[in-house]
N, C-alpha and C positions, 0 to 999 in steps of 0.2 A: 945649193944642191939638195938640201933636206927638204925645202919647200916643193921641189919638182917630184921628189920621191913620194911625199905624202899625197900629192895630187894624183900620181900614177897609182898608188895604192887604193886611193878612194875610187878611181875609175875602175880598177880591177874588181874590187868588191861589188860595185854597182853592176858590172857586167855579169859577174857570177850569180848575183841575186836575180837578175832579169832572166838569165838562162835557166835557172832552177825553177822560176815562176812559170816560164814557158813550158818546160818539161812537165811540171805538175799539171798545168792546163791541158796539155795533149793527153796525158794519162787519164785524167778525169773525164774528158770528153769522149775518149775511145773505149772506156771500160764499160762493158755491157752489164746491164741489170740481170741477175740471175732468175731462174725459174723454179729451181728445187733446192731444198737443203737436204744434203745426204749426211746421214748419221753413221759413223763407223766406230765400232768398238773393237780394240785390239787388232785393227787392220781389216776387219770384215764389215761390209756394209750391212747394217741391220734395219734401216728404214730410210725412206725418201718422202719428204713432204713438200707439197707445193707452197711457194711463198705467197700465193694469192689467197690463201685460206688461213684464217686466224686459228691457232691451236695453243694448248698448254699441256705438256705431257711430262711425266717422270720417266727419265731414261735410267734403267738399272744397268749398271756396269759390273764388271767382275768383282766379286767379294761382297755383293749386295749394296754397293755404293750407289747414290742417286744424285742425278743432276736434273733439275727442272728446266725443261727446254720450252721456249716460247717463240711463236711466229705471230707477229702483230704488225699491221700496216705494211706488209711486204718485207719486214726485217726480222731476222732470226737472232736470238740471244739466249744466253744461259741466265735464268733468273735466280737460281740458288744451287748450291752444291755442298756436299758434305766433305769435301777435300780440305786439307789444312790451309793451303794458301789462297784458295778461291780466285785465282787468276783468270779462270774461265768466266767468272761472274763479272770481273772488272773490265773484260774486253768489251769493246763497242759492238753494237748490233751490226750484223753483216747482211748484205743484200746484193752484192755485185759478184759476177763470176770470178772464181779464184780465191775469194776471201774465205778465211777459215776461223774457227774457234776451236781451241785445243785445251783439253784437260789431261795433263800428263799422268797425274796420280791414278785416274780412272781409265786411262788408255782410250779417251773419247776424242773424236775428231768430228766436227760439224763443218762440212764443206759446201760452198755454193756452187752449183753447176748450171749450165744453160739447158735449153730444151732438150737436146740430144744426149744429155748426160755429160757433155764435154765441158771441162773446166778451164778452157782457154778463151781469151777474149777475141780471137780472130775469127 
């Protein structure tokens, strides 16, 4: 009986892994590349930059805090920040609609949107 249970467990694990891989593939294929990086500070949009132009700018947040924002090769990322944890710097570069980079201490959100400013992949 134990042998049959182990075989069934293995079949279940393989099936779940296959399902997860298929779901990841569908999400990856249908996720649209973005057109703009929208910069928001404290919930207010302060700038919008096209992803097809390389830039490097310093974004000044509340209290004089600074994040260095970069767009290169169609991807946006935070190169440096003077926040204590630097989680925004550690986040991967974003380029697809709906992806975000967030710096909570500076109340900074960088959001990728499509052509019409819509941040859904539909």
